[in-house]
Legacy VTK file of the C-alpha trace (Angstrom):
# vtk DataFile Version 3.0
C-alpha trace
ASCII
DATASET POLYDATA
POINTS 406 float
15.363 0.754 -11.409
15.933 1.333 -15.125
18.860 3.164 -16.689
17.780 5.715 -19.303
20.090 7.278 -21.872
19.655 11.028 -22.217
19.702 12.811 -25.561
23.130 14.262 -24.705
24.616 10.802 -24.175
24.548 10.571 -20.393
22.606 8.144 -18.222
20.057 8.578 -15.443
17.729 6.361 -13.426
14.026 5.766 -13.435
11.677 3.621 -11.388
10.138 0.906 -13.592
6.886 -0.864 -12.670
5.897 -3.877 -14.783
2.369 -5.336 -15.076
1.648 -8.924 -14.113
1.503 -9.935 -17.779
5.042 -8.623 -18.309
3.867 -6.636 -21.342
1.642 -3.682 -22.127
1.351 -0.047 -23.210
3.801 2.413 -21.682
3.247 5.369 -19.364
5.953 7.822 -18.298
5.135 9.205 -14.839
6.513 12.735 -14.429
7.324 13.714 -10.871
6.232 16.491 -8.585
8.916 18.759 -7.141
9.698 16.154 -4.465
11.621 13.696 -6.654
10.907 10.035 -7.322
9.605 9.463 -3.805
7.261 6.857 -2.366
4.187 8.572 -3.788
5.569 8.730 -7.327
6.540 5.073 -7.147
3.062 4.203 -5.903
1.573 5.999 -8.917
3.750 3.916 -11.243
2.749 0.764 -9.351
-0.934 1.699 -9.701
-0.650 1.966 -13.463
1.256 -1.321 -13.585
-1.551 -2.979 -11.612
-3.882 -1.871 -14.420
-1.779 -3.406 -17.179
0.634 -0.601 -18.124
4.426 -0.544 -18.117
5.122 2.561 -16.008
8.437 4.426 -15.849
9.088 7.332 -13.466
12.347 9.072 -14.478
14.490 11.008 -12.012
14.220 14.524 -13.443
16.451 16.093 -10.770
19.422 13.903 -11.717
21.294 16.796 -13.353
21.198 18.656 -10.013
21.277 15.839 -7.463
20.293 12.275 -8.389
18.168 10.039 -6.188
16.385 12.726 -4.175
13.290 11.703 -2.225
11.569 14.570 -0.433
8.292 15.117 1.407
6.008 18.144 1.271
6.860 19.158 4.851
9.338 21.510 6.559
12.867 21.724 5.198
11.991 19.237 2.439
9.428 21.694 1.103
11.985 24.485 0.991
14.522 22.233 -0.708
11.891 21.148 -3.275
11.154 24.788 -4.140
14.888 25.426 -4.628
15.132 22.447 -6.959
12.077 23.557 -8.929
13.603 26.999 -9.403
16.972 25.507 -10.385
15.841 22.845 -12.843
16.521 23.380 -16.547
13.006 23.017 -17.912
14.087 22.342 -21.501
16.447 19.581 -20.359
13.713 18.130 -18.130
11.397 17.926 -21.150
14.157 16.249 -23.162
14.787 13.769 -20.350
11.056 13.029 -20.238
11.186 12.369 -23.977
14.189 10.067 -23.455
12.042 8.066 -21.014
9.324 7.822 -23.670
11.879 6.494 -26.159
13.201 4.030 -23.569
9.726 2.492 -23.268
9.065 2.530 -27.005
12.236 0.502 -27.588
11.565 -1.881 -24.691
10.391 -5.434 -25.364
8.012 -4.955 -22.418
6.028 -2.296 -24.281
3.582 -2.539 -27.171
5.166 0.576 -28.714
2.505 3.059 -27.624
3.563 5.392 -24.817
1.771 8.186 -22.965
2.785 10.452 -20.108
1.170 11.653 -16.911
2.605 14.436 -14.765
1.821 16.135 -11.477
2.514 19.760 -10.480
5.844 20.484 -12.200
5.341 17.211 -14.035
1.920 18.363 -15.241
3.564 21.236 -17.097
6.263 18.913 -18.414
3.569 16.545 -19.722
2.066 19.447 -21.693
5.464 20.542 -23.062
6.397 16.946 -23.868
3.165 16.588 -25.822
3.893 19.746 -27.797
7.577 19.038 -28.495
8.109 15.272 -28.701
4.781 13.690 -29.629
4.014 10.962 -27.113
0.856 9.093 -28.065
-1.068 11.044 -25.423
-0.434 13.001 -22.218
-2.144 13.960 -18.954
-1.360 16.856 -16.628
-2.576 17.135 -13.032
-2.665 20.725 -11.750
0.242 21.697 -13.988
2.178 24.750 -12.908
3.160 27.377 -15.530
1.355 25.888 -18.528
0.030 29.359 -19.279
3.595 30.533 -19.973
3.960 28.215 -22.975
0.553 28.338 -24.612
2.126 29.507 -27.867
3.374 25.920 -28.265
-0.170 24.518 -28.266
-0.255 24.693 -32.068
2.308 21.870 -32.072
0.082 19.412 -30.211
-0.455 16.305 -32.324
-1.858 13.834 -29.789
-4.650 13.785 -27.179
-4.027 15.886 -24.070
-6.011 15.731 -20.814
-5.660 18.406 -18.123
-7.000 18.339 -14.555
-7.307 21.837 -13.067
-8.009 22.585 -9.409
-10.154 25.698 -9.294
-8.632 26.920 -5.986
-5.041 26.240 -7.016
-2.880 29.168 -5.904
-0.059 27.894 -8.134
-2.379 28.085 -11.141
-4.488 31.114 -10.213
-7.689 32.248 -11.942
-5.906 34.389 -14.561
-3.735 31.431 -15.560
-6.750 29.131 -15.717
-8.575 31.610 -17.938
-5.605 31.746 -20.314
-5.384 27.950 -20.468
-9.074 27.583 -21.247
-8.982 30.329 -23.864
-6.018 28.795 -25.678
-6.870 25.113 -25.413
-10.606 24.617 -24.919
-11.328 24.872 -28.652
-8.656 22.344 -29.605
-10.283 18.956 -30.424
-7.193 17.170 -29.084
-7.544 18.738 -25.616
-9.901 17.789 -22.785
-9.966 19.955 -19.653
-11.641 18.957 -16.389
-12.127 21.603 -13.698
-12.501 20.570 -10.051
-14.585 23.060 -8.088
-13.393 23.718 -4.551
-10.209 21.722 -5.040
-6.737 23.029 -4.275
-3.294 22.137 -5.597
-2.266 18.457 -5.267
-5.774 17.276 -4.434
-4.764 13.882 -5.816
-1.810 13.190 -3.488
-2.811 10.908 -0.569
-1.673 12.375 2.738
-1.250 15.860 1.300
-2.773 18.955 2.864
-5.364 19.303 0.100
-6.004 15.641 -0.672
-9.606 14.910 -1.573
-10.402 11.232 -1.999
-13.508 11.692 -4.145
-11.900 14.193 -6.531
-8.717 12.112 -6.723
-10.677 8.976 -7.588
-12.645 10.821 -10.268
-9.495 12.276 -11.829
-7.684 8.936 -11.696
-10.558 7.068 -13.326
-10.831 9.701 -16.041
-7.102 9.353 -16.643
-7.228 5.568 -16.696
-10.073 5.601 -19.222
-8.119 8.119 -21.314
-5.023 5.892 -21.356
-6.981 2.714 -22.105
-8.674 4.453 -25.032
-5.508 5.986 -26.465
-2.844 3.407 -25.614
-4.206 -0.029 -24.872
-5.891 -1.336 -28.013
-4.405 -4.567 -29.235
-1.562 -4.296 -26.738
-3.839 -4.838 -23.729
-5.526 -7.727 -25.522
-2.095 -9.217 -26.231
-1.169 -8.958 -22.558
-4.358 -10.784 -21.566
-3.680 -13.431 -24.202
-0.228 -13.873 -22.652
-1.771 -14.607 -19.238
-4.304 -16.986 -20.764
-1.600 -18.877 -22.670
0.580 -19.150 -19.553
-2.337 -20.566 -17.563
-3.128 -23.050 -20.354
0.502 -24.194 -20.334
0.406 -24.638 -16.558
-2.701 -26.825 -16.780
-1.159 -28.834 -19.637
1.949 -29.568 -17.585
-0.182 -30.666 -14.614
-2.728 -32.869 -16.392
-1.413 -33.782 -19.864
2.386 -34.023 -19.846
2.413 -34.373 -16.022
5.800 -32.708 -15.614
6.622 -31.114 -12.263
9.600 -29.046 -13.498
7.604 -27.552 -16.364
4.728 -26.791 -14.003
6.997 -24.924 -11.587
8.604 -23.002 -14.454
5.257 -21.249 -15.001
5.241 -20.003 -11.379
7.152 -17.348 -9.439
9.520 -18.662 -6.772
7.302 -17.652 -3.835
4.035 -18.787 -5.441
1.454 -20.721 -3.478
-1.447 -23.076 -4.173
-4.452 -23.498 -1.879
-7.178 -26.090 -2.511
-9.586 -24.248 -0.261
-12.024 -27.040 0.782
-9.232 -29.283 2.141
-6.339 -26.792 2.486
-3.849 -28.797 0.432
-1.145 -27.276 -1.744
2.005 -25.484 -0.720
3.952 -22.242 -0.492
7.143 -21.701 -2.500
8.866 -23.911 -5.048
10.265 -26.357 -2.483
6.874 -27.209 -0.970
5.163 -27.172 -4.339
7.760 -29.503 -5.856
6.998 -32.023 -3.116
3.262 -31.488 -3.523
3.166 -31.774 -7.318
5.648 -34.633 -7.651
4.391 -36.785 -4.743
0.764 -35.874 -4.051
-0.859 -34.204 -7.045
0.445 -35.311 -10.448
0.975 -39.053 -9.711
-2.371 -39.298 -7.912
-4.451 -37.942 -10.780
-6.830 -40.651 -12.072
-6.144 -41.560 -15.720
-9.639 -40.588 -16.907
-9.511 -37.095 -15.353
-11.304 -34.570 -17.591
-12.215 -30.892 -17.415
-15.101 -29.229 -19.243
-14.631 -25.427 -19.548
-17.604 -23.291 -18.532
-16.214 -19.731 -18.503
-12.992 -17.759 -18.297
-12.598 -14.172 -17.093
-9.277 -12.434 -17.771
-8.167 -9.265 -15.997
-4.889 -7.374 -16.070
-3.303 -9.587 -13.408
-5.627 -12.535 -12.832
-7.757 -15.211 -14.448
-10.924 -16.806 -13.080
-11.602 -20.197 -14.665
-14.908 -22.004 -14.147
-15.142 -25.656 -15.158
-16.617 -29.050 -14.393
-13.966 -31.467 -13.117
-14.584 -35.210 -13.355
-12.735 -38.422 -12.632
-13.214 -42.017 -11.549
-11.894 -42.563 -8.043
-9.631 -45.486 -8.920
-6.547 -44.255 -7.103
-5.610 -42.489 -3.910
-6.141 -38.695 -4.139
-4.591 -37.134 -1.022
-4.791 -33.628 -2.493
-8.600 -33.823 -2.751
-9.644 -36.757 -0.572
-7.052 -37.206 2.181
-7.355 -40.482 4.124
-9.988 -41.817 1.702
-9.241 -45.107 -0.053
-10.273 -45.498 -3.717
-14.017 -46.134 -4.096
-14.139 -46.808 -7.846
-16.996 -44.307 -8.205
-17.282 -41.516 -10.763
-17.387 -37.869 -9.687
-18.372 -34.680 -11.504
-18.050 -31.409 -9.597
-18.135 -27.717 -10.474
-14.759 -26.088 -9.777
-13.476 -22.525 -9.828
-9.828 -21.463 -9.977
-8.679 -17.909 -9.243
-5.157 -17.374 -10.572
-3.104 -14.280 -9.752
-0.081 -13.381 -11.902
3.077 -11.431 -11.165
5.591 -10.528 -13.879
3.949 -12.924 -16.302
4.012 -15.997 -14.026
1.539 -17.565 -11.611
1.788 -16.072 -8.125
-1.065 -17.963 -6.505
-3.992 -20.261 -7.162
-7.135 -20.423 -5.055
-9.171 -23.482 -6.057
-12.762 -23.919 -4.861
-15.197 -26.825 -5.211
-18.166 -28.263 -3.306
-16.617 -30.986 -1.163
-20.044 -32.090 0.052
-21.040 -32.871 -3.533
-17.877 -34.945 -3.985
-18.443 -36.883 -0.749
-22.087 -37.505 -1.661
-21.126 -38.963 -5.026
-18.585 -41.255 -3.357
-21.186 -42.488 -0.869
-19.288 -41.051 2.080
-22.222 -38.936 3.228
-25.977 -39.472 2.825
-27.220 -36.587 0.690
-30.818 -37.668 1.256
-30.507 -36.560 4.878
-28.482 -33.391 4.288
-29.107 -30.186 2.332
-26.455 -31.025 -0.281
-26.571 -31.997 -3.951
-24.561 -34.670 -5.691
-23.719 -34.826 -9.384
-26.827 -32.742 -10.112
-24.985 -29.558 -9.136
-22.379 -30.131 -11.872
-25.071 -31.031 -14.408
-26.893 -27.742 -13.723
-23.728 -25.719 -14.234
-23.451 -27.285 -17.687
-27.188 -26.983 -18.394
-28.839 -24.026 -16.590
-32.281 -25.103 -17.847
-32.327 -28.052 -15.457
-34.752 -27.670 -12.512
-33.944 -25.365 -9.610
-35.060 -25.601 -5.978
-35.090 -29.397 -5.898
-33.675 -29.485 -2.374
-36.293 -27.013 -1.121
-39.067 -29.082 -2.687
-37.783 -32.368 -1.285
-40.209 -34.086 1.063
LINES 1 407
406 0 1 2 3 4 5 6 7 8 9 10 11 12 13 14 15 16 17 18 19 20 21 22 23 24 25 26 27 28 29 30 31 32 33 34 35 36 37 38 39 40 41 42 43 44 45 46 47 48 49 50 51 52 53 54 55 56 57 58 59 60 61 62 63 64 65 66 67 68 69 70 71 72 73 74 75 76 77 78 79 80 81 82 83 84 85 86 87 88 89 90 91 92 93 94 95 96 97 98 99 100 101 102 103 104 105 106 107 108 109 110 111 112 113 114 115 116 117 118 119 120 121 122 123 124 125 126 127 128 129 130 131 132 133 134 135 136 137 138 139 140 141 142 143 144 145 146 147 148 149 150 151 152 153 154 155 156 157 158 159 160 161 162 163 164 165 166 167 168 169 170 171 172 173 174 175 176 177 178 179 180 181 182 183 184 185 186 187 188 189 190 191 192 193 194 195 196 197 198 199 200 201 202 203 204 205 206 207 208 209 210 211 212 213 214 215 216 217 218 219 220 221 222 223 224 225 226 227 228 229 230 231 232 233 234 235 236 237 238 239 240 241 242 243 244 245 246 247 248 249 250 251 252 253 254 255 256 257 258 259 260 261 262 263 264 265 266 267 268 269 270 271 272 273 274 275 276 277 278 279 280 281 282 283 284 285 286 287 288 289 290 291 292 293 294 295 296 297 298 299 300 301 302 303 304 305 306 307 308 309 310 311 312 313 314 315 316 317 318 319 320 321 322 323 324 325 326 327 328 329 330 331 332 333 334 335 336 337 338 339 340 341 342 343 344 345 346 347 348 349 350 351 352 353 354 355 356 357 358 359 360 361 362 363 364 365 366 367 368 369 370 371 372 373 374 375 376 377 378 379 380 381 382 383 384 385 386 387 388 389 390 391 392 393 394 395 396 397 398 399 400 401 402 403 404 405
C-alpha cells in the first residue's frame, strides 16, 4: 500500500503495483463503486505486468476507508449508498493527488495517465478536464453526460468505452456524449454493440471475454502510445543492464555475493537438461560458491546471438564454449575432465520481479555436449556435435546433414 497526501493535507491509502523493472510510466486506476477490492487490485497488477507503475487510490476513504465490496446482495446496496454519498469534486481531487504522487515518485518516468471503471470512468473524464493527466480512459462511465460543458478544458488524449446496452448510461446519455465529444480530436470513443454495463469485469453478470479483451488491448495500446516512449525503453534497458551485471559477476569477477545481490530472495535457477541449480538464496549460495563459479573452466567464452527484452523477462541466445579441463558438476555431473573443447548453443530465459532476477531457465543440447566429449557416438545416433553451434553462428551452413547421412 502507498500513502497519498490529499490536496487538503490529509492522507489516504492506495494499492501500488510495480513492474518487474521497478520503473515505468504511471497509471492511476480509478475504482468502481465497490472500493479497492480484489478486481481493482488485479487491474493494477495487470498494468504492472505490462511495464506500468499502477496506483489504485481508495476514493471512499473520506466516508469509510479500506472498503472491499462485491457486486452481490447487501454489498451491492451498500455500494449504491456510497456512490450516492461520495463528494464527486473531492474524489476528482483525490484522483489528481494520486496522479501527483506518481509523478513525484522515483519509480515513474514522470508521465501519468488514468483509467476508471463505472464511477471511476466518469472520474477519469473529470480528472482529464480539470487536472490534466497525460491521458485518460473511461470504461462505461456513469454520468459523463452531466459534465459535458467541461469538455472544452480537455488538453490530453481521452479514450471512452461505451456499452450500447448500458442502463446506467442509457441511449439519450450516449447520444449526448457522442454529440459533445466525437468531433474533438483528443477524444476517441469505442461503442460495444450488445454489451451491458461492466462487460469488462471478470465474474460479473455482464462480463464478455471477447469485448473485455478488445477494450483492454485498445487501452493498453493507447497507454503505450501516450505514456511509454523513452520511459518504457529505459525500463527495458534497466533489465538488460541488471542481467549483464549478473553474468559479469558469475563469469568475470566470479563473486557469489554480488551474483546473489542481483536476485530476489526466493529466486531459482534451473539448468533444464541436468536439473542443477537451486531455489532461494541459501541453496543458490551453496550452488554458486561450491559448484558453479569455481568449476568454470578458465577459457569459458560466450558469443551473443540474440537478445529479446520484454517488460518482465529477457531471452538470451548465445554459443557457450569451454575446454573441459576441470570438473563441471553443474553441467556434467559425475564426468571427469576430458580435456576436449565444447561449443554448444544455449538459451537463457530470465524472469524479473521488482528489478531483480526471479528465475533463470537455461537450455542447451546435452547430446551435442556429450558427443563432443566422446561420451556418446554421434555417428550411430541422430544427434549433432559442434556443427549445431556452428550453424547457429552461420545459418548458411548446410541443413539436413543428419537426414542425408548414409
